[in-house]
C-alpha positions as CSV (number, residue, x, y, z in Angstrom):
1,M,0.0,0.0,-0.1
2,P,1.3,3.5,-0.5
3,D,3.4,5.0,2.1
4,N,1.5,8.2,2.5
5,R,-1.1,9.8,5.2
6,L,-4.0,8.5,3.5
7,F,-3.3,5.0,3.0
8,M,-1.5,4.7,6.5
9,R,-4.9,5.7,7.9
10,Y,-6.7,3.4,5.8
11,D,-4.2,0.8,6.7
12,R,-4.8,1.4,10.3
13,L,-8.6,1.5,10.4
14,I,-8.6,-2.0,8.8
15,R,-6.0,-3.3,11.3
16,T,-8.3,-2.0,14.2
17,P,-11.3,-4.4,14.4
18,S,-14.5,-2.6,15.0
19,V,-17.3,-5.4,14.3
20,T,-20.5,-3.8,15.1
21,G,-20.8,-3.5,19.0
22,N,-17.3,-3.1,19.4
23,E,-16.7,0.3,17.6
24,E,-14.5,1.7,20.8
25,A,-10.9,1.4,19.4
26,A,-11.7,2.6,15.9
27,A,-13.7,5.7,17.3
28,A,-10.7,6.6,19.6
29,Y,-8.3,6.5,16.7
30,V,-10.6,8.6,14.4
31,A,-10.9,11.0,17.6
32,K,-7.2,11.2,17.9
33,E,-6.8,12.0,14.2
34,L,-9.5,15.0,14.2
35,E,-7.6,16.3,17.3
36,G,-4.5,16.3,15.4
37,M,-6.1,18.3,13.1
38,G,-7.2,20.9,15.7
39,L,-10.7,19.9,15.9
40,T,-12.5,18.7,19.2
41,A,-13.9,15.3,19.0
42,E,-17.4,15.0,20.5
43,W,-18.2,11.3,21.9
44,H,-21.9,10.3,21.8
45,W,-22.7,6.8,23.3
46,A,-25.9,5.3,22.0
47,A,-26.0,3.3,25.2
48,E,-24.0,3.5,28.2
49,G,-20.5,2.0,27.3
50,K,-21.6,0.8,23.9
51,W,-21.8,2.2,20.3
52,P,-19.8,5.2,20.6
53,S,-19.9,7.6,17.4
54,I,-17.7,10.7,16.8
55,K,-18.8,14.0,15.8
56,A,-16.5,17.2,15.2
57,T,-17.1,20.7,13.9
58,L,-15.1,23.0,11.8
59,K,-16.9,26.3,12.4
60,G,-17.4,28.8,9.6
61,S,-17.0,32.7,9.5
62,D,-20.6,33.1,8.4
63,P,-23.8,31.7,10.7
64,S,-26.1,32.2,7.5
65,A,-24.0,30.4,5.3
66,K,-24.6,26.9,3.9
67,S,-23.3,23.9,6.1
68,L,-22.1,20.8,4.9
69,L,-21.6,17.2,6.8
70,L,-19.6,14.5,6.0
71,I,-20.5,11.3,7.7
72,G,-19.6,7.7,7.6
73,H,-20.0,4.3,9.9
74,L,-17.0,3.0,11.7
75,D,-18.6,-0.6,12.0
76,T,-18.2,-3.8,9.9
77,V,-20.1,-6.8,9.9
78,A,-18.8,-9.8,11.5
79,V,-16.1,-12.2,10.0
80,T,-18.0,-14.8,7.8
81,D,-16.5,-18.2,6.6
82,G,-14.5,-18.5,3.5
83,W,-11.9,-15.7,4.2
84,K,-8.6,-16.6,2.3
85,T,-6.4,-14.4,4.2
86,D,-6.4,-12.6,7.8
87,P,-9.4,-10.1,7.3
88,F,-7.9,-7.7,9.9
89,T,-4.3,-7.8,7.6
90,P,-5.0,-5.9,4.7
91,V,-3.2,-7.6,1.4
92,V,-2.8,-5.6,-1.5
93,E,-3.1,-7.2,-4.8
94,G,-2.7,-4.4,-7.4
95,D,-5.2,-1.8,-6.9
96,R,-7.0,-4.2,-4.6
97,V,-6.8,-4.1,-0.7
98,Y,-8.3,-7.4,0.8
99,A,-9.6,-6.8,4.2
100,L,-12.7,-6.8,6.2
101,G,-14.0,-3.3,5.8
102,S,-11.9,-2.4,3.1
103,S,-14.7,-1.4,0.7
104,D,-17.6,-1.2,3.8
105,M,-16.4,1.5,4.6
106,K,-13.1,2.0,5.9
107,G,-11.7,3.7,2.6
108,G,-14.4,6.3,3.0
109,I,-13.4,7.1,6.3
110,A,-9.9,7.5,5.4
111,A,-11.0,9.7,2.5
112,V,-13.0,11.9,4.7
113,L,-10.5,12.3,7.1
114,E,-7.7,13.3,4.8
115,A,-9.9,15.3,2.4
116,V,-10.6,17.5,6.0
117,N,-6.8,17.4,6.8
118,R,-5.8,18.9,3.4
119,F,-8.5,21.5,3.6
120,I,-6.9,22.5,6.7
121,E,-3.4,22.3,5.8
122,K,-3.7,24.3,2.3
123,S,-4.8,27.5,4.4
124,D,-2.1,27.6,6.7
125,G,-4.7,26.6,9.7
126,H,-6.9,29.2,8.7
127,P,-9.5,27.4,6.7
128,P,-11.3,29.8,4.4
129,N,-15.0,28.3,5.1
130,R,-17.7,30.6,5.5
131,G,-20.3,27.6,6.4
132,D,-20.0,25.0,9.2
133,L,-18.2,21.8,8.2
134,H,-19.7,19.0,10.2
135,L,-17.8,15.6,10.3
136,A,-19.7,12.3,12.0
137,F,-18.5,8.7,12.4
138,S,-21.2,6.4,13.4
139,A,-21.4,2.9,15.5
140,D,-23.7,0.3,14.6
141,E,-24.8,1.0,10.9
142,E,-24.6,-2.4,10.5
143,G,-26.9,-3.3,13.3
144,L,-29.7,-0.8,14.1
145,S,-28.1,2.7,13.1
146,R,-28.1,3.5,16.6
147,G,-25.2,5.7,16.5
148,T,-26.7,7.9,13.7
149,Y,-30.2,8.2,15.3
150,K,-28.4,9.1,18.6
151,M,-26.6,12.0,17.2
152,L,-29.4,13.1,15.3
153,R,-31.6,13.3,18.6
154,E,-28.6,15.1,20.3
155,G,-28.6,17.9,17.5
156,L,-26.8,16.6,14.5
157,S,-27.7,18.9,11.8
158,A,-26.7,20.4,8.3
159,D,-27.8,21.8,5.3
160,M,-26.6,18.9,3.2
161,A,-24.4,15.9,3.7
162,I,-22.2,13.2,1.7
163,M,-22.4,9.6,3.3
164,A,-19.4,8.3,2.4
165,E,-20.5,4.5,1.8
166,C,-19.3,2.4,-0.8
167,R,-21.0,3.7,-4.0
168,F,-18.4,5.2,-6.2
169,D,-19.3,5.5,-9.9
170,N,-23.1,4.8,-9.0
171,I,-24.0,7.6,-6.9
172,A,-27.2,7.1,-4.7
173,I,-29.6,9.9,-4.9
174,G,-32.2,7.8,-2.8
175,F,-33.0,4.7,-1.0
176,R,-35.9,2.4,-0.5
177,G,-37.1,2.0,2.9
178,R,-37.8,-1.3,5.0
179,Y,-40.0,-2.4,7.6
180,S,-40.0,-6.2,9.3
181,M,-43.1,-7.7,10.7
182,T,-44.6,-10.8,12.2
183,A,-47.6,-12.7,11.3
184,D,-48.5,-15.3,13.9
185,V,-51.3,-17.7,12.8
186,R,-53.2,-19.4,15.6
187,G,-54.7,-23.1,14.9
188,T,-56.3,-25.7,17.0
189,A,-54.7,-28.4,18.9
190,A,-55.6,-31.7,18.9
191,H,-54.0,-35.4,18.9
192,A,-52.3,-36.0,15.7
193,S,-54.1,-39.3,15.3
194,R,-57.7,-37.5,15.1
195,Y,-56.5,-35.1,12.5
196,P,-57.7,-33.9,10.1
197,E,-61.1,-34.7,11.5
198,T,-60.1,-32.8,14.7
199,G,-57.8,-29.6,15.4
200,R,-56.7,-26.9,12.5
201,N,-52.9,-27.1,11.6
202,A,-51.4,-23.7,12.2
203,I,-48.7,-24.6,10.0
204,I,-50.6,-25.2,7.0
205,D,-52.4,-21.8,7.4
206,A,-49.1,-19.9,7.9
207,A,-47.6,-21.9,4.8
208,K,-50.8,-20.7,2.6
209,L,-50.6,-17.0,4.1
210,A,-46.7,-16.9,3.6
211,V,-47.5,-17.7,-0.6
212,A,-50.3,-15.2,-0.6
213,I,-48.0,-12.4,1.2
214,E,-45.4,-12.8,-1.5
215,N,-48.0,-12.5,-4.2
216,L,-49.1,-8.9,-2.7
217,P,-48.5,-6.3,-5.1
218,T,-46.3,-3.1,-4.0
219,A,-46.6,0.4,-5.0
220,K,-44.1,1.4,-7.7
221,H,-42.3,4.7,-8.0
222,P,-41.2,6.5,-11.2
223,E,-37.5,6.8,-9.8
224,V,-37.1,4.1,-7.0
225,G,-39.4,1.4,-8.7
226,S,-41.1,-1.2,-6.6
227,G,-41.1,-2.5,-3.2
228,T,-40.5,-6.0,-2.5
229,W,-41.8,-8.8,0.2
230,C,-39.6,-11.4,1.4
231,V,-41.0,-14.4,4.1
232,R,-37.8,-14.7,5.7
233,H,-38.5,-16.9,8.7
234,I,-41.4,-19.4,9.4
235,E,-41.6,-21.5,12.8
236,G,-44.3,-23.3,14.3
237,G,-45.1,-27.0,15.2
238,I,-43.9,-29.5,18.2
239,K,-41.5,-32.0,17.4
240,T,-42.3,-34.0,20.8
241,T,-45.7,-34.3,21.3
242,L,-48.4,-36.0,18.8
243,S,-50.3,-32.8,18.5
244,V,-51.6,-30.9,15.9
245,P,-49.9,-27.5,15.5
246,D,-51.8,-24.5,17.2
247,K,-49.5,-21.8,16.5
248,C,-46.9,-20.9,13.5
249,G,-45.0,-17.3,13.1
250,I,-44.1,-15.9,10.0
251,F,-41.1,-13.2,9.7
252,I,-41.6,-10.8,6.7
253,D,-39.3,-8.4,5.1
254,R,-40.9,-5.8,3.4
255,Y,-39.0,-3.0,1.2
256,V,-41.0,-0.1,0.5
257,V,-41.1,3.0,-2.0
258,P,-42.4,6.5,-1.4
259,G,-46.0,6.3,-0.7
260,E,-46.0,3.1,1.2
261,T,-46.2,3.0,5.0
262,S,-45.8,0.5,7.6
263,A,-49.8,0.9,8.1
264,S,-50.5,0.2,4.5
265,C,-48.2,-2.8,4.7
266,V,-49.6,-4.3,8.0
267,A,-53.3,-3.8,6.2
268,Q,-52.1,-5.7,3.2
269,V,-51.0,-8.7,5.3
270,L,-54.3,-8.7,6.9
271,G,-56.2,-8.7,3.6
272,A,-54.1,-11.6,2.6
273,A,-55.3,-13.1,5.6
274,A,-58.9,-12.4,4.9
275,S,-58.9,-13.7,1.5
276,L,-58.0,-17.2,3.1
277,G,-60.7,-16.8,5.4
278,I,-58.2,-16.9,8.4
279,E,-58.2,-13.2,9.5
280,D,-59.6,-14.2,12.8
281,R,-57.0,-16.6,13.7
282,V,-54.0,-14.2,12.4
283,D,-52.2,-11.3,14.2
284,V,-49.8,-9.0,12.2
285,A,-47.5,-6.3,14.0
286,L,-44.4,-4.8,13.3
287,T,-41.3,-6.2,15.1
288,K,-39.9,-4.1,18.3
289,R,-36.4,-2.4,17.6
290,D,-34.5,0.1,19.4
291,T,-34.7,2.6,16.4
292,P,-37.4,3.6,14.0
293,F,-37.7,1.7,11.0
294,M,-36.4,3.4,7.7
295,E,-38.3,5.2,5.2
296,S,-37.7,5.6,1.4
297,F,-36.5,9.0,-0.1
298,V,-35.1,10.7,-3.2
299,I,-33.5,14.1,-3.3
300,E,-33.7,16.4,-6.4
301,R,-31.5,15.9,-9.1
302,D,-30.4,19.4,-9.4
303,H,-29.7,19.8,-5.8
304,P,-26.2,22.0,-5.6
305,L,-24.7,19.2,-3.4
306,L,-25.3,16.5,-6.1
307,L,-24.3,18.8,-9.2
308,S,-20.9,19.6,-7.3
309,V,-20.1,15.9,-6.4
310,V,-21.1,14.8,-10.1
311,R,-18.8,17.8,-11.8
312,H,-15.8,16.7,-9.5
313,F,-16.2,13.2,-10.2
314,R,-16.4,13.7,-13.7
315,E,-13.2,15.9,-13.4
316,V,-11.1,13.7,-11.0
317,A,-12.3,10.1,-12.4
318,G,-12.4,11.2,-16.0
319,R,-15.8,9.5,-16.3
320,E,-19.6,10.2,-16.1
321,P,-21.2,8.7,-12.8
322,S,-24.7,7.2,-13.0
323,L,-27.3,8.1,-10.6
324,E,-29.4,5.4,-8.9
325,I,-31.6,4.4,-6.3
326,D,-30.2,2.1,-3.8
327,R,-32.5,-1.0,-3.2
328,S,-31.3,-1.7,0.5
329,V,-31.1,1.0,3.3
330,C,-28.6,2.8,5.2
331,D,-27.7,5.5,7.7
332,S,-28.6,8.1,4.8
333,N,-32.1,7.2,5.4
334,Y,-32.1,8.6,8.6
335,L,-30.5,11.8,7.7
336,V,-32.9,12.7,5.2
337,V,-36.3,11.6,6.8
338,L,-35.4,12.2,10.5
339,G,-32.9,14.8,10.1
340,G,-34.3,16.9,7.0
341,I,-30.6,16.6,5.6
342,P,-30.6,15.9,1.9
343,T,-27.8,13.6,1.3
344,V,-25.8,12.3,-1.5
345,T,-24.4,9.0,-0.9
346,F,-21.0,8.4,-2.4
347,G,-17.6,7.0,-1.4
348,P,-14.9,4.6,-2.6
349,S,-16.0,1.0,-3.3
350,G,-14.9,-2.2,-4.3
351,E,-16.7,-5.9,-4.0
352,G,-17.5,-8.6,-1.6
353,F,-18.6,-6.8,1.3
354,H,-20.6,-8.3,3.7
355,G,-18.9,-11.7,2.6
356,P,-15.6,-13.1,2.8
357,N,-12.5,-11.7,0.6
358,E,-13.9,-8.5,0.5
359,F,-11.7,-5.9,-1.1
360,G,-11.5,-1.9,-1.7
361,S,-9.9,0.1,-4.7
362,M,-7.1,2.3,-3.4
363,K,-7.3,4.3,-6.6
364,E,-11.1,5.0,-5.6
365,V,-10.0,5.8,-1.9
366,E,-7.4,8.3,-3.5
367,Q,-9.9,9.9,-5.8
368,A,-12.4,10.1,-3.2
369,A,-10.3,12.2,-1.1
370,E,-9.8,14.6,-3.8
371,I,-13.4,14.6,-5.0
372,Y,-14.6,15.3,-1.0
373,E,-11.8,18.3,-0.6
374,R,-13.2,20.2,-3.9
375,V,-16.8,19.6,-2.8
376,I,-16.2,21.2,0.7
377,R,-14.5,24.0,-1.2
378,D,-17.5,24.3,-3.5
379,I,-20.0,24.1,-0.8
380,I,-19.0,26.0,2.4
381,C,-16.3,28.6,1.0
């Protein structure tokens, strides 16, 4: 890996394990780097002693000027089976860096740190920014997004933001939303030898309902596309006694587009149960979680931040990026929907994230740092 500050940070971040729930060492490293730039690192804990996020602000000279937030997440998913190398020791092959988090998203964190460092250095310690530059590095994005949610509740705000997630030449201008829910089906217990004359099998009704759920329609959005249903888990029955199953639970993933709500999705499942004549035997509810479910959004294609990112991408990378709607969810959903912060999701990428042998691109890390620095000057100076 090149021997310079950017890639030394990239290397150090990779070598600092930060699987969700264990972000403290990575947070401490980022805090130290920010303080080395003359910034004050604020710690935000999502729970006592757990899920630390870091925030810092480079104050501008004009309180009325537009502010910009650069944000990324510190955590990674857990190590999966199938790695050919030590996931916490970067292995370089050409432009590729193989390691856990090399793509998702320690390259983005390194690029943000470097961009801000260069911006400060090039002004001899007196940055010319009129607007505030906010920096945030969150915990638990791979879990329940507790870090970003907590920072938003504690005052994180800006006029616009770049989420440094691993999307490079396919910049995300929107995301679908997601709910998870359960459908609990009740049957009637009886001795299995008397079935089907007596008893009602909850597993059979649940299986029919599961098929009906996956055939339910979804809304269509001109930019985001369609929502989806996915029955992820079914559980019911008793292995150890000769009994007709009297209960069976279904776990459902529902990705949504603008216009779809949790209430409308629950109503659809209840409608499917009614079509089978079992509505009086089915209870449907959103699953309980510590943070809100994520709602869908799309930002305007002529937003000044997006235009700046695209222009500088074109200049630095030498090609035109695509603008896409991500089919999944990330902390950008919270920034836009809960925080009211128009967010462009763009950062160095690679392949294989959330699986073995993930790799990031050194060229994209370097180019992202250059693009971030240029955008900072565009927006807040």
